[in-house]
C-alpha positions as CSV (number, residue, x, y, z in Angstrom):
1,M,30.3,-53.3,-39.3
2,S,33.6,-51.8,-38.2
3,F,34.4,-50.8,-34.6
4,T,34.6,-46.8,-36.3
5,K,31.0,-47.1,-38.0
6,K,29.4,-48.4,-34.6
7,L,30.9,-45.7,-32.7
8,N,29.8,-43.1,-35.8
9,V,25.9,-44.8,-35.1
10,T,26.0,-45.0,-31.5
11,A,27.1,-41.1,-31.2
12,V,24.1,-40.4,-33.6
13,L,21.6,-42.4,-31.8
14,L,22.7,-40.3,-28.8
15,A,22.3,-37.6,-30.6
16,A,18.8,-37.7,-31.4
17,V,18.0,-39.0,-27.4
18,L,19.4,-35.8,-26.4
19,I,17.3,-33.7,-29.3
20,M,14.1,-35.2,-28.1
21,A,14.8,-35.2,-24.4
22,C,15.4,-30.9,-24.9
23,H,11.8,-31.6,-27.6
24,Q,10.1,-32.3,-24.4
25,K,11.2,-30.2,-21.9
26,T,10.6,-27.1,-23.8
27,E,7.6,-28.6,-24.6
28,Q,5.8,-28.6,-20.7
29,P,2.3,-27.7,-20.8
30,V,1.9,-23.8,-19.9
31,S,0.4,-23.5,-16.2
32,P,-3.3,-21.9,-16.8
33,F,-2.4,-19.9,-13.8
34,V,-0.4,-16.3,-13.2
35,K,2.7,-17.0,-11.7
36,V,5.6,-15.7,-10.5
37,E,9.0,-16.6,-11.9
38,N,12.2,-15.1,-11.4
39,G,10.8,-12.1,-9.7
40,H,8.4,-11.5,-12.3
41,F,4.7,-12.3,-13.9
42,V,4.2,-15.0,-16.2
43,K,0.9,-15.7,-18.0
44,D,0.6,-17.4,-20.4
45,G,3.8,-18.3,-20.6
46,K,4.8,-14.6,-21.5
47,P,5.8,-12.4,-19.1
48,Y,2.6,-10.1,-18.0
49,Y,2.5,-7.0,-17.7
50,Y,-0.6,-5.3,-16.8
51,V,-3.3,-2.5,-16.8
52,G,-6.1,-3.1,-14.3
53,T,-8.8,-1.2,-12.5
54,N,-10.8,-1.3,-9.4
55,F,-14.1,-2.6,-9.7
56,W,-14.5,-3.6,-5.9
57,Y,-18.7,-3.6,-6.6
58,G,-18.3,-6.9,-9.2
59,A,-19.2,-9.5,-6.6
60,I,-22.5,-7.2,-6.2
61,L,-23.4,-6.5,-9.9
62,A,-23.3,-9.6,-10.8
63,S,-25.7,-11.1,-8.4
64,E,-29.6,-11.7,-9.0
65,G,-30.5,-10.3,-5.4
66,Q,-30.4,-6.4,-4.2
67,G,-28.0,-4.1,-6.4
68,G,-27.6,-6.7,-8.7
69,D,-27.4,-5.6,-12.6
70,R,-26.3,-8.7,-14.9
71,E,-27.2,-6.7,-17.8
72,R,-25.1,-4.0,-17.2
73,L,-21.9,-6.3,-15.7
74,S,-21.8,-6.9,-19.1
75,K,-21.8,-4.0,-20.9
76,E,-19.0,-3.4,-18.1
77,L,-16.9,-5.3,-18.6
78,D,-16.7,-5.9,-22.5
79,L,-16.5,-2.2,-22.4
80,M,-13.1,-3.0,-20.2
81,K,-12.0,-5.9,-22.5
82,Q,-11.8,-3.8,-25.5
83,M,-10.1,-1.2,-23.3
84,G,-7.4,-3.6,-22.8
85,I,-8.4,-3.9,-18.9
86,D,-8.1,-7.2,-17.9
87,N,-7.1,-7.0,-14.3
88,L,-10.2,-6.4,-12.0
89,R,-9.2,-6.2,-7.9
90,V,-12.7,-6.7,-6.5
91,L,-14.4,-7.2,-3.1
92,V,-15.5,-10.9,-2.4
93,G,-18.2,-9.7,0.2
94,S,-18.8,-6.7,2.6
95,D,-20.0,-7.5,6.3
96,G,-22.2,-7.2,9.1
97,E,-26.4,-5.6,9.5
98,R,-27.1,-3.6,6.5
99,G,-28.6,0.6,6.9
100,V,-25.7,1.5,8.2
101,K,-24.6,4.7,6.5
102,T,-21.4,4.9,4.5
103,K,-21.2,1.3,4.3
104,V,-21.2,-1.2,1.2
105,E,-24.7,-3.1,0.9
106,P,-26.3,-5.7,0.5
107,T,-24.2,-7.3,2.5
108,L,-22.1,-10.9,2.3
109,Q,-21.5,-11.8,5.6
110,I,-24.4,-11.4,7.9
111,A,-23.2,-13.0,10.7
112,P,-20.1,-15.1,11.5
113,G,-20.3,-18.3,9.5
114,V,-23.9,-16.4,7.3
115,Y,-24.1,-15.8,4.3
116,N,-26.3,-13.9,1.8
117,D,-26.6,-16.8,-1.3
118,T,-27.2,-13.7,-3.6
119,I,-23.6,-12.0,-3.3
120,L,-22.2,-15.7,-3.6
121,A,-24.3,-16.3,-6.3
122,G,-22.8,-13.2,-8.6
123,L,-19.3,-13.8,-7.1
124,D,-19.5,-16.8,-9.2
125,Y,-21.2,-15.5,-12.1
126,L,-18.8,-13.0,-11.9
127,L,-15.4,-14.7,-11.7
128,Q,-17.3,-17.4,-14.4
129,E,-18.0,-14.3,-17.1
130,M,-14.4,-13.0,-16.4
131,G,-13.1,-16.1,-17.8
132,K,-15.1,-16.2,-20.9
133,R,-12.9,-12.8,-21.6
134,D,-10.2,-14.0,-20.0
135,M,-9.9,-11.6,-17.4
136,V,-8.5,-11.8,-14.1
137,A,-9.5,-11.1,-10.8
138,V,-7.5,-10.3,-7.4
139,L,-10.1,-11.0,-5.1
140,Y,-9.8,-9.2,-1.0
141,L,-11.0,-10.9,2.1
142,N,-10.6,-8.1,4.7
143,N,-10.6,-4.2,4.9
144,S,-9.4,-2.2,7.7
145,W,-12.0,0.5,7.0
146,E,-15.5,1.0,7.5
147,W,-16.9,0.6,4.1
148,S,-17.1,-2.8,3.9
149,G,-17.0,-4.5,7.7
150,G,-14.1,-5.5,8.2
151,Y,-12.2,-5.2,11.6
152,G,-14.7,-3.7,12.9
153,F,-16.8,-6.5,12.2
154,Y,-14.8,-9.3,13.4
155,L,-13.9,-7.2,16.5
156,E,-17.4,-6.9,16.9
157,Q,-18.4,-10.4,16.9
158,A,-15.4,-11.2,18.7
159,G,-17.3,-9.2,21.7
160,A,-14.8,-6.2,22.0
161,G,-18.4,-4.7,21.9
162,K,-20.2,-2.0,19.6
163,Q,-17.0,-0.9,17.2
164,P,-17.4,3.8,15.9
165,R,-17.7,5.3,12.7
166,P,-15.7,7.7,11.5
167,D,-18.8,9.7,10.7
168,D,-19.3,9.8,14.0
169,V,-16.3,10.0,15.9
170,G,-13.6,10.8,13.5
171,Y,-10.9,9.4,11.6
172,P,-8.2,9.5,14.8
173,A,-10.6,7.7,17.3
174,F,-11.9,4.8,14.9
175,M,-8.1,4.0,13.5
176,Q,-7.2,4.0,17.8
177,A,-10.8,1.4,17.6
178,M,-9.4,-0.4,15.2
179,S,-5.6,-0.8,15.8
180,K,-7.3,-3.5,18.0
181,Y,-7.9,-5.8,15.9
182,A,-4.1,-7.0,15.5
183,T,-4.1,-8.5,18.9
184,N,-7.4,-10.2,18.8
185,E,-7.1,-13.7,18.1
186,K,-10.9,-14.4,18.4
187,A,-11.7,-12.0,15.9
188,H,-8.3,-13.7,13.6
189,E,-10.5,-17.3,14.2
190,L,-13.6,-15.7,12.6
191,F,-11.9,-13.8,9.6
192,Y,-10.3,-17.6,9.1
193,D,-12.8,-19.4,9.3
194,Y,-14.3,-16.6,6.7
195,V,-11.4,-17.6,4.6
196,R,-12.0,-21.4,4.8
197,F,-15.8,-20.9,3.5
198,I,-14.4,-18.9,0.7
199,L,-11.8,-20.5,-0.4
200,T,-13.0,-23.7,-0.4
201,R,-16.0,-22.9,-2.3
202,T,-17.2,-24.5,-6.0
203,N,-19.0,-22.0,-8.6
204,R,-21.9,-23.3,-9.3
205,Y,-22.3,-21.7,-12.9
206,T,-18.6,-23.6,-13.6
207,G,-18.9,-26.7,-11.6
208,K,-14.6,-25.5,-10.6
209,A,-13.6,-25.3,-7.5
210,Y,-12.4,-21.7,-6.7
211,K,-8.8,-23.0,-6.0
212,D,-8.7,-24.8,-9.9
213,D,-10.2,-21.2,-11.5
214,P,-7.5,-19.7,-13.3
215,A,-10.0,-16.5,-13.6
216,I,-8.4,-15.4,-10.3
217,M,-5.4,-14.4,-10.2
218,S,-4.3,-13.9,-6.5
219,W,-5.8,-13.9,-2.8
220,Q,-5.1,-10.9,-1.3
221,I,-5.7,-10.6,2.3
222,G,-7.5,-7.4,2.9
223,N,-8.2,-3.5,1.4
224,E,-5.0,-2.2,3.0
225,P,-4.9,-4.3,6.0
226,R,-2.9,-1.7,8.9
227,A,-1.7,-1.8,12.5
228,F,-3.2,1.4,12.9
229,S,-0.6,2.3,15.9
230,A,3.0,1.2,15.8
231,E,2.7,-1.0,19.0
232,A,0.6,-3.0,17.0
233,L,3.0,-4.2,14.7
234,P,4.6,-7.4,15.8
235,A,0.7,-8.6,16.1
236,F,-0.2,-6.9,12.9
237,E,2.8,-8.9,11.1
238,K,2.6,-11.9,12.8
239,W,-1.7,-12.1,11.8
240,L,-0.5,-11.8,8.4
241,A,1.6,-14.4,8.2
242,E,-0.6,-16.7,9.8
243,A,-3.3,-15.5,7.1
244,S,-1.1,-16.1,4.2
245,A,0.1,-19.4,5.7
246,L,-3.6,-20.7,5.9
247,I,-4.4,-19.4,1.8
248,R,-1.6,-21.4,1.2
249,E,-2.4,-23.8,2.8
250,L,-6.3,-24.1,1.1
251,D,-5.1,-23.1,-2.2
252,P,-1.7,-24.1,-3.9
253,N,-2.5,-22.5,-7.4
254,H,-3.4,-19.2,-7.1
255,L,-0.9,-16.4,-6.0
256,I,-1.2,-14.5,-2.8
257,S,-0.7,-10.6,-2.2
258,I,-1.7,-8.3,0.9
259,G,-3.1,-5.7,0.0
260,S,-0.7,-3.3,1.5
261,E,-0.3,0.9,1.0
262,G,3.0,-0.1,1.3
263,A,5.0,2.3,4.4
264,W,2.2,4.2,4.8
265,G,0.4,1.4,5.8
266,C,2.9,0.5,8.0
267,E,3.1,2.9,10.7
268,N,6.0,4.4,7.7
269,D,7.8,1.7,9.0
270,F,9.6,0.5,5.7
271,G,11.3,-2.6,7.8
272,C,7.8,-3.8,8.2
273,W,6.5,-3.5,4.9
274,E,9.9,-5.5,3.9
275,R,9.0,-8.6,6.3
276,I,5.5,-9.1,5.9
277,T,6.2,-8.4,2.5
278,A,9.2,-10.8,2.0
279,D,7.0,-13.5,3.6
280,Q,7.5,-17.2,1.5
281,N,3.8,-17.5,1.3
282,I,3.0,-13.8,-0.2
283,D,4.3,-14.1,-3.6
284,Y,4.1,-9.8,-4.8
285,A,4.4,-6.3,-3.5
286,N,1.4,-3.9,-3.5
287,I,1.3,-0.3,-2.8
288,H,-1.7,2.8,-2.6
289,L,-1.0,6.0,-3.3
290,W,-3.2,8.7,-2.7
291,P,-2.1,12.3,-3.4
292,Y,-5.0,14.5,-2.4
293,N,-5.5,11.9,0.7
294,W,-1.7,11.9,1.9
295,G,-1.8,15.9,1.6
296,W,0.6,16.0,-1.9
297,A,-2.4,17.9,-3.3
298,K,-4.9,20.6,-2.0
299,A,-8.3,20.8,-3.6
300,D,-8.5,24.1,-4.6
301,S,-5.1,23.9,-6.7
302,L,-5.6,20.4,-7.7
303,I,-3.5,20.7,-11.5
304,E,-1.1,23.8,-9.7
305,N,0.0,20.9,-7.1
306,L,0.6,18.2,-9.6
307,P,4.1,18.6,-9.9
308,R,4.5,17.9,-6.5
309,A,2.5,14.9,-6.2
310,K,4.2,14.0,-9.2
311,A,7.8,14.1,-7.3
312,N,6.6,12.3,-3.8
313,T,5.2,9.8,-6.1
314,K,8.5,9.1,-8.0
315,E,9.9,8.9,-4.5
316,Y,7.5,6.6,-2.4
317,I,7.6,3.9,-5.2
318,D,11.3,4.3,-5.7
319,R,12.0,3.0,-2.1
320,H,9.5,0.5,-2.4
321,L,11.3,-0.6,-5.3
322,E,14.7,-1.2,-4.1
323,I,12.9,-3.8,-1.2
324,C,11.6,-6.1,-4.1
325,D,14.7,-5.6,-5.6
326,R,16.0,-6.8,-3.2
327,I,13.6,-9.5,-2.5
328,N,12.8,-9.7,-6.2
329,K,8.9,-9.3,-6.1
330,P,7.0,-7.5,-8.7
331,L,5.3,-4.8,-8.0
332,V,1.4,-3.4,-8.2
333,M,0.1,-0.1,-7.4
334,E,-2.6,-1.2,-6.8
335,E,-4.6,1.4,-5.8
336,F,-4.1,5.0,-7.2
337,G,-6.6,8.6,-8.0
338,Y,-6.2,12.2,-8.2
339,P,-10.1,14.2,-7.6
340,R,-11.1,15.7,-11.0
341,D,-10.8,19.4,-11.3
342,G,-11.9,21.3,-9.1
343,F,-12.7,18.8,-6.5
344,Q,-15.9,18.3,-8.3
345,F,-17.9,15.3,-9.1
346,A,-20.2,15.8,-11.9
347,L,-20.2,14.2,-15.1
348,D,-19.2,16.5,-17.1
349,T,-16.7,17.9,-14.4
350,P,-12.8,18.0,-16.7
351,T,-10.2,15.9,-15.4
352,K,-7.3,17.6,-16.8
353,G,-5.1,17.0,-13.3
354,R,-6.4,13.5,-13.3
355,D,-5.3,12.7,-17.0
356,G,-1.8,14.0,-15.9
357,F,-1.4,11.9,-12.8
358,Y,-2.4,8.8,-14.4
359,E,0.0,9.3,-17.4
360,Y,2.4,9.8,-15.2
361,V,2.6,6.5,-12.7
362,F,1.2,4.8,-15.9
363,S,4.9,5.5,-17.6
364,L,6.6,4.9,-14.3
365,V,5.1,0.9,-14.5
366,G,7.2,-1.5,-17.1
367,D,10.5,1.4,-16.7
368,N,13.2,-1.2,-17.6
369,A,11.7,-4.2,-17.7
370,E,14.1,-5.0,-20.0
371,Q,16.6,-5.0,-17.0
372,G,14.8,-7.3,-14.9
373,G,12.7,-4.0,-13.4
374,H,9.9,-5.5,-11.1
375,F,7.4,-2.1,-11.4
376,A,5.1,-4.9,-13.4
377,G,1.4,-3.2,-13.6
378,C,-1.2,-1.0,-11.5
379,N,-5.1,-0.8,-10.9
380,F,-6.1,2.4,-11.1
381,W,-9.1,3.6,-8.6
382,G,-12.1,2.7,-9.4
383,W,-13.8,2.0,-12.8
384,G,-17.8,4.3,-12.8
385,G,-17.7,2.9,-16.1
386,L,-21.3,3.2,-17.3
387,A,-23.3,4.6,-13.8
388,K,-24.9,7.6,-13.4
389,P,-25.0,9.1,-9.9
390,R,-28.1,10.2,-8.5
391,H,-26.5,11.8,-5.1
392,E,-23.4,13.0,-4.0
393,Q,-23.8,10.5,-1.0
394,W,-25.1,7.0,-2.0
395,Q,-27.9,6.2,-1.3
396,V,-29.5,2.2,-1.5
397,G,-30.9,1.9,-5.3
398,D,-28.4,4.4,-6.9
399,D,-25.8,2.6,-9.3
400,Y,-22.6,1.5,-7.9
401,T,-19.9,3.8,-9.2
402,G,-15.4,3.6,-8.0
403,D,-16.5,5.1,-4.6
404,P,-17.9,3.1,-2.2
405,A,-20.6,4.4,0.0
406,Q,-18.3,6.5,2.1
407,E,-17.4,8.7,-0.4
408,A,-18.6,11.6,-2.3
409,Q,-20.0,9.9,-6.0
410,G,-17.4,10.4,-8.6
411,L,-14.9,11.8,-6.8
412,N,-12.3,8.9,-8.0
413,S,-14.8,6.6,-10.9
414,V,-13.4,6.8,-14.1
415,F,-16.3,6.5,-16.4
416,A,-17.3,5.8,-19.7
417,S,-17.2,9.5,-20.3
418,D,-14.3,10.3,-19.7
419,T,-12.9,10.0,-23.0
420,T,-9.5,12.1,-22.1
421,T,-8.4,9.4,-19.3
422,L,-9.9,6.5,-21.2
423,A,-7.6,7.6,-23.9
424,I,-4.7,7.7,-21.6
425,I,-5.2,4.3,-20.2
426,R,-5.8,3.0,-23.6
427,S,-2.4,4.1,-24.9
428,Q,-0.7,2.1,-21.5
429,V,-2.6,-0.7,-22.4
430,D,-0.7,-0.3,-25.7
431,R,2.8,-0.3,-24.2
432,M,2.4,-2.7,-21.6
433,D,1.3,-5.3,-24.8
434,K,4.5,-4.2,-26.3
435,L,6.5,-5.9,-23.3
436,T,5.1,-9.1,-23.5
437,K,5.9,-10.1,-26.8
């Protein structure tokens, strides 16, 4: 063989090796977990934009104890899946004693290290059923508000004395009391023990360790964690950093998020929100948005106030998106709601104002996706589905709705009978599907 021919053969062989190497590189297995890559969600190897909901009571409904109804759970999950809703934000469990007005029950953590196994079984079962339907859960572990225990429970167990409830003392006094949580290291340690217990569990139905379960999208430190005072912000930031580092150590597979309302939950300090979100262990950003609660819309003029609510919403989202652009992380608005027309709660009440607000918020999700926009998903509050509220104030034995026990039942819930709202949600799901192709 001539020298020239040898060179040609060598070149051909080298090219073949390079082609095989490139092919092997592109055939890397796709992660079963939702990931963040270059500032964007990826699921099953494709971009992930989503419409989700809040289903805080999922683990309770999935139990076989008090409050459990697996037949309803199956119907609710099937209905949401048919709608294209595949992302559910769920409370891991409530804390403390039962029989407390305005608090979720049954509780999971009765006392530090003492757990109600029916709720643990419910969480296991919920994750199994979501996994079957290719749905994912965002699981939050704490709460700054009274309705599931959270801050108040840990303060009491840390020796800070009986903690007040807003129903008794009003929200200003309640928030002042809760501002002590940020600096109470004993309360933090009790919470960390709870985190270790939950994250190291194995699902009794699937046999999967929680850390290995793709049905979990994200562990979330809490529901709307706040400092509750400007003076407590440094300690608040320190606690969140410790909590996220612990979660990362226990579970390297899943995303971690805070559950923050945005600057509103950081004493209106955008710098604080940027710092806690930029933390190396936090994978994506959260904000919440409540036009009525925040004074942008009034109970007697919800439809008339809609333009102002939309304008303020756009400004709030845009300010947080500027930060997401700097830190290169996706943004999820995982809570937003708007009361039913006339501030009524009955199932047959029109939802013209809510529909208008939902449609506007949805139009912003995925905007400029082709140019790298970071607004990637939303979870509306909240899923009422097939529930039939019996009382304005929730009572033991009533159906669970999207409204926790401290809120009027039906106020912010989306029920299966809310056909106009569901049509808007379905339209947004179709729009998001186009962004993932």
